[in-house]
N, C-alpha and C positions, 0 to 999 in steps of 0.2 A: 539238616534242613537248610534250604537256600534262603538268602536274605529276603527275597520278595515274600515268601511264605511266612517267614518269621515275623515280618512287619505286620502281618494280618492276624497275629495271635491275640485273642481277647485277654485283657488283663484287668485287675482291679485298679483302684485309684492309686495304690501304692506301687503299681508296676508288676504285681505278682501274676504270672500266667494262670488262667482259669481253665481247669481240665473238665469241670462239670458245671454247666450253667443251667441245668434243668432240675436239679434236686438239692434241697438243703440237707444237712446232716441231722439224722434222727436216730433215736433208739429203736432199732428195727425199722422195717420199711413202712410201718404204720405210725411211727412217732412214739413218744413226743420228741419235739426238737430241743436242741440244747443252746445255751447262751453263747457258746464260743463260735457260732456260725459267722465268722468275721465278714466273709464275702456277702452273705445275705444281709447282715445288719448294715454294712456300708451301702449296699445297693438300695435297700428299702428306705434307709434314713435319708439318703440323697433324694430318692424319689419323693419322699414326704416334703422335701424342700424345693422341689423343682419350680415352684411358682413364687416369685418375689411379689411383694404387695403390688396390686394393680394401681396404675396411675389414677389419681383422683379425677383428673380430666385428661383427655387424649389417650384413653386406655386402648382403643382399637386402632391399630396402625399397620402400615406397610412401608417398606423402605428399599433403598437401592444405593449403590456406589456410583460414582462418576467423577467428573472434573469440571472445574470452572475455568474458562479461558477469558482473560482480560483483553479489552480493546486498547488499553493505554490512553483512552480519552474518556471524557464525560460529554456526550454529544460531540461537538466539534472542537472542544477545548482540551488542553492537556489536563489529565486528571490530577497532576501534582499541584495545580492551582488551588485545589480544594482539599486534598488529603494526601498525607504521606504514607498511607497504608501500602505496604510493599506489594501485596497481591494484585493491585490495580495498575501498577506503574508501567509495565512493559506490554506492548501489544503481543499477543500470542502466549503470554505466560500462563501456564496451567497449574491449578491448585487442586489437589484431591478433595472430594466432598463425599459426605454421606447425607442422604435426605430421608426424613421420616414424614410420611403423610398420615393423617389420622382424622377420626371423628372426635368430637370434643366431649359431649355430655355422657354418652352411653358407654356401657361396659365393654370388656375386651372381646366378647363373643357376640356383640350386637350386630344387626345387619348394617351394611354399608350404604343402604338406601335411605336411612333415617334422615329426616330434616334436621340439620345440624351444621354449624360451621365446620370447616375442614382445616386441620392443622397443616402447616407447611414449614417444617423446621430443617434448616440446612447447617451442617457442621463443615466448616472449611478448615482443612489441616494445613495452615499456612506456615511459611518459614519463620514467622514470629510467634508460632503457637496457634492454638485453636481460636476460631471465631465462629460463634453460633448466631445465626440469623433466625430468630424464632417468631413465627407469625401464623397467619391464617390465610385461607383463600379470599375471604372478604376483607376489604381494606379498612374497615372500621370495627368498633366494638360496642358492647351494650352499655358500658359504664366508663367513667373517666377517673374515678377515685378508687384506689385499691382497697380501701376499707370496706367497700361494698362487695368485694369479690367472693368471700365465703358465703354471704347471703344469696348472691346471685346463683352460685353453683348449687347450693342447697335447694333453692326454689326450682331449679331446672332438673334436679335429680329426682328419682322416685320418692314417693311419699314415705316418710320414715315409719309409718304404722302399717300401711298396706303393701309397701314395696312396689307400688304400681305407678307408672308415669301418669301425671295428671296435669294437663295444660292449664287448669285453673290456678295451680300453684305458680307456674311461670308467669301467667298474665297478672296474677295478684302482685307479684314483684314488679313487673314491667309497668303496670298501670300506675304505680307509685314512683316510677323512675322515668320521668319524661325524656331524659337524654337517650333512652333506649329506642325511641320511636324510629330513628333512622335505621338502626340495625335490624329491628323487627321487620321493617319494610323490605330489606334485602332478604332476610331469612325466610319469610313466608312467600316470597316470589320464587320462581324457578332457580334463582341463584342460591337458594338454601339447600339444593340437592345437585351438586355437580355430577355430570354423567360418569366421570371416572377421575383418577388422579392426573393422568397425562394431559387432559384437556381442561385443566382449571388454572386460574391465576393463583399467585401467591403474593403476600404482602407482609412487610415487617410490622404493619398496623401502627406501632408507636412512632414518634418522632425521635430521631437520633441526631448526632452531629458528626460531621467530618472535620478534621483538624489538619492544617497544612504544616509545613516545616517551620513557619514563623509563629505557630501557636494560634493562628486565626481560624475561627470556626464558622461553619454554616449549618443551618438546619437541613435535615435529610429525611426523605421518605423512600423506602425501598419497595420495588414492585417486580415480581416475576411474571413475565408474559409468555404464554406458550408459543413456540415458534413453528411447529409442524402442522398441527391439525386444528388450530383455532380453539375456541372455548365452547363447550357444550354443557347445558344444564338439563335437568329432567322435570317433567310435570309430576304431580303427585301420583297420578294414575300410572304413568310409565314406571315410576319407582316401585309401586306396589306390584306391578307385573314382573319386574325384575326380581323383587324380593321373594316372590313365589317360587322362583327357580334357582336363585343363587344369592346367599346372604353375604358372599365375599367377592362380588363381581369386580370391584375396583382393585382389590389385591391381585386377583387373577389376571385382570387386564394389564396391570403394570408388569407383573412377572412375565407373562407371555410375550408382551411387546419387546422386552429386553432380551428374552431368550431367542426371539426370531430376528434380533438385531435391528429392530425398528426403534432405535433409541430415542426416548423422550428428550426434548430440548426446551429450554426456557431462556429468554433474554432478561438479564437483570438491568432494570432501569431505576433511575433515581429522580426525585424532584428536589430542587434546591431552593431554599429561602434564606435570606440574610438572618443572622442570629439576633433578632430583636422581637418586640411584641406585636408588630404589624397592626397598628391601630386603624389602618385603612380597610382591614378585613372585618366582616361582621361576625367572625368567630375567632377563637384563639388557635393558632397553628399547632399548639401542643395538645389540643383536645382530640383524643383518639376516637371520638364519636363522629368526627368530621372528615370529609375528603378535602384534599387540596385540588381545586379545579384544574384538570390537566390541560385545559385550553389556556388558562392564565399561567400555569406553572407546568410546562411540558415534561413528559417522560423523556429522560436523557439516557440512552444506552451506555452501559459501562462494561458489558461482557456477556457471555452466554454460558449456560450450564448444560451438560450432557450426562444423562444417566445411562451407563453402559455395562453394569455388572450387578447381577442379583446377589443377595446375601448367601453365604454358605450355610448359615444356621440362623433361623429366625430369632430364637431366643437370645443367642449371644450377641446379635447385632441389632435387630429391630426392637426387641423388648428391652435390652439393657442399655441401648444408646441413651445418653442423658444430655439434655440441652439446658442452657441458661442464658437469659438476656444480658447477664453481666459479663459474659465471656466475649470480650472485645480485644482487638489487637491495636497496637500503636497506630494512630492516625484516625481511629474511630472513637467516638465518645458518646456519653449520655446527654440527652436534653433534660430539661426540668419537668417533662411529662410525668405527672404524678403516678399514673398507672404503670409506666415503665419503671419508675423507682421502686414501686411495690413488687412488681414481677421480678426485678433483679435480685431481691432477697428470696422471694418465695421459690423460684425455680430451682436454684442450686440447693436450697435447704431441703426441698422435697427429694432431690436425688440422693442426698446423704442419708435420709431416712429410708428411702425405698430400696436403693441399691447398696448403700454402705458408705462409710467414711472415705474409703479408697476407690470410689467408683471411677475416678479419672484414670486409674491404672489399668482398667479393663481395655483390651485392644481396641474396641470400637470407639472408646472415649479418649484414648491416649493421643496426645499430639505426636506428630511425626518428627518433631525436633527434640533435642536433648532437654531433659528435665532435671533440675537440681534445686531442691528445696531443703529447708530445715524442718519440714513436717515429718513426723515419725509415728510409727505404730498405728493402732486402731484396727478394727476388725478387718480381716482379709487383706493384710498388707502383702502384696506380691513381691515387692522388692523395695529397696531403699532408694529414694530419689536423690542421689548424691553425685557430685562430679567425680570423674576418675581420680583426680589428684587431691580431692577433698580429705582433710583430716577426719577420719570416722568418729573421733572423740568430740568433734565440734559440731553441734547441731543448733547453733545460734549465730547471730550476727548483730553487731560487729565483733570481729575477732582478729587477733594478730597471730594466731596459731594454726593457720592453714584452713580457715573457714571460707565460706562463699563471700564474694564481694558484689557490691551493687554495680549495675550496668551503667554505662555512659548514656545520657539522654540522646535521642536521635533527632531532636528538634526542640523548639521552645514549648514549654508546657502551656496548654490552654488554661487560662485563669479567668473564668466568668466572674463578674462583679455582682455582689448582693448587698442590698441596703433596704430592708423592709422589716415589718413586724412579723413575729412568729404567730400564726393564726390558724384557726380551723374555719375554713371558708371555701366555697366553690369558686371557680374562675368567674370573672366578671362578665364575659361574653359567652353566655351559654347557648343561646339561639337553638333550642332543642328541636325545633320543628322545621326550620327553613330548608335544610338540605334533604330532609325526608320528603318534603314536597317536591323539591327539584328531582330527586330520584324517581318518585312516583310518576312525574310528568315525562321523564325520559324513557321510561319503560315502553316497550311495544305493547300494542293492544292485548295480545295474548298473554303477555307477562302480567299486565294489570288484572286481567280476568282471573288468572291463576292465583295471584296475590289475594284478591277479594275472596275467592272461593276457599282458599286455605285458611284465611283469617276467620271467616264466618264459621267454618267447620270446627275450628278450635275454640272460638269464643262462645259458641252457642251453649256450651256446657258450663260456662262461667257464671258466677253470681252477677246479678244486674248491676251492682255498683262497679264491678270490674268492666263490664261491657260499656257502661256510661263513660268511665274514665278513658277507655281506649278510643271510643268514638270521638271524644273531645280532642284527644291527641291527634288522631288522624285528620280531623277537620281543621285543626290549626296548621297541619302540614299542607293540606290541600282540601278545599270544600268538597270537591267531587269524591275524593278518597274517603272522607268521613261519611258522606251521604251514601255511598255504595255499601260500605260496611254496615251502616245502620239499616238500610233497606234489606240487606241480606239477612241480618239477624231478625228483623221483623217477620220475614217470610219463613225463617227456619223454625223448626219445632224446638221450643225451649226444652232443655233437658238438664235440670239443676240437681237431680238426685242421681249421683253417678259415682263410679270409681274409674277414673280415666275417661277416655273419649267414648263417644257412642260406638265407634268402630270396635274398640276394645271389648265392650260388652256384647256387641253383635257376634264377635268371634267366639266368645265364651259360650253364648247361647247356641251357635251353630255346632260347636263341638259337642254340647250336651245332647242336642237333638239328632245329630248325625251319627253319634256313636252306636256301634252295633253290639247288641246284647250277647253275652257269652257266659257259659258256666265257668266256675272256677276250676282249678286243677290241683 
C-alpha cells in the first residue's frame, strides 16, 4: 500500500487500524454483544463525552484566526512613552491572534439574533506569552461590583422553575440596580442586536493600565473599531425576520467572508488618562458603567487586526478556547476597577472547571513561546512544561540542583500606593443616570423610537412596582425618556399573568391552533 493511502486508514485512538466500522462483535449476527468490543466502547464512551460543560455566559460563539499589526505609535507619540509591552513597539510588527465572538446570556444553540451584548475576546500569542483582551461590543456594563455578577446572570437566565426566559426577572434586578440604566439604554436600542460580528465594535469594557520602562502607569481603555464596512445594528423586526430564516446568521457571515478573502479588519484604539482619581470628572474613571467621553479623551490608534483564517475544527478551537482578564504580558497591568478584579479570578477559575486543570496545554490556548513551569500532573496532562536542560527531579524553586530560575526584570515594577481603610462600600461618584441621558439624547430619532418600543414591549408584562422604578430611572436620565416609556406603558395592554413575554405565549398559541390533526401510527 502506498504512503498516501496508508495515511487515510481509519484507526482507533490507540492507533489500531479499523477493518470494520459498521458492525460490533456479537454472538451470532443477531446478538447479544460482548464486553470486549474495545473499538465500540472507546468510540461510544468518547461520544458520550463530546460536550464539555457549556459556558455559563458566552456559550454561543464563533471565531477566527488572524494577526495584529502594530503601528509603533499611540496616536502621534511613540508607544514606548506609555508601555513597554513588546507587541506594540515596532511599526509593522505582527502578532498572531485568535478571536471569539459570542452572545452572552443565552445557550449554545440559541439564535444569534437575540437581544444581548456580544462578547469580543482576543487572544494575542505574543513573544512574551499570551495576552487576552476580553470584552464586549458595548463599551460599558450593567454593574460595577463583582459581588452582584452571579445575581445578575441568574436574573437574566431562564426561570429556574419554568426554564422560560422572563424579562420581568431581568427588570426586577435592573430596577433595583440603578447603575444598570446606562447599559439598558444601549441594550434595548438597536445597539443591542449587532447586524453581524464583522460590523460591530469591541471594547475591553474595564479600565486597565499601561506601564512603561520606568514603572510609570497610565489608565487605559481599549476599543476595537471596524475598518472596512462600518457599524451596523438591527431593529427588533429585522432581527425577527432573520431569525425566521437563519439562527446562525452571524457565524455564517463571518465564516463566508473569510472564505471569500473579504477579511474583517478592526483598528485597536486606546483612551489614556493619568493614573489618579480625576476629581474634575462627575464619575469615577474606574466605573465600568461609564464611558470616557471620546471628545475629551480621544481614541488613539495603536494597530490593526485582520482575521484571515477560519478554524479547522469548531470544537477544538472555538469551543475550547479559554480566555481570562488576568492574562496580561509585561507592560500591561490591572487597574483597581472592582469588576475587573472579580473577573480576573472568575474567568480562569471557570476554564479550569470547564475544560480542565491543563486547559492551557490545548493547542488553541497554548502560547507560541517556550513554557517552563513547576506545575505538574492534573487531569489530561499532555506534556511536562519543563525546560530542555531542567533537572526532571526538581519541580520547585529556588533550587541549586538544576531547577528553573527567575527572569531578570525588563523594567521598573509599577508600585501603586495604597493608604485607606478596608471597607464594603460603593464608589463615591456613582452618577447612575447622567450618561444614560447623554446617550439617549445622542441617539438618532429612529434609534430612540426603537428603544422606547422595545422597552415598553418588555416592561408591559412586568409588575407595576418594576414599571414604576424603571420609569423613575429613565426620567432621572432624561425627562423625555421617562415620559415616553410611561406613555407607552399606559397605552399598552397590561399583561401581568404570564410565562415570558406576550410574544412567547402568542407563539405557543399559534402552534396549538395551527397544528394539523393526524392519527397515530
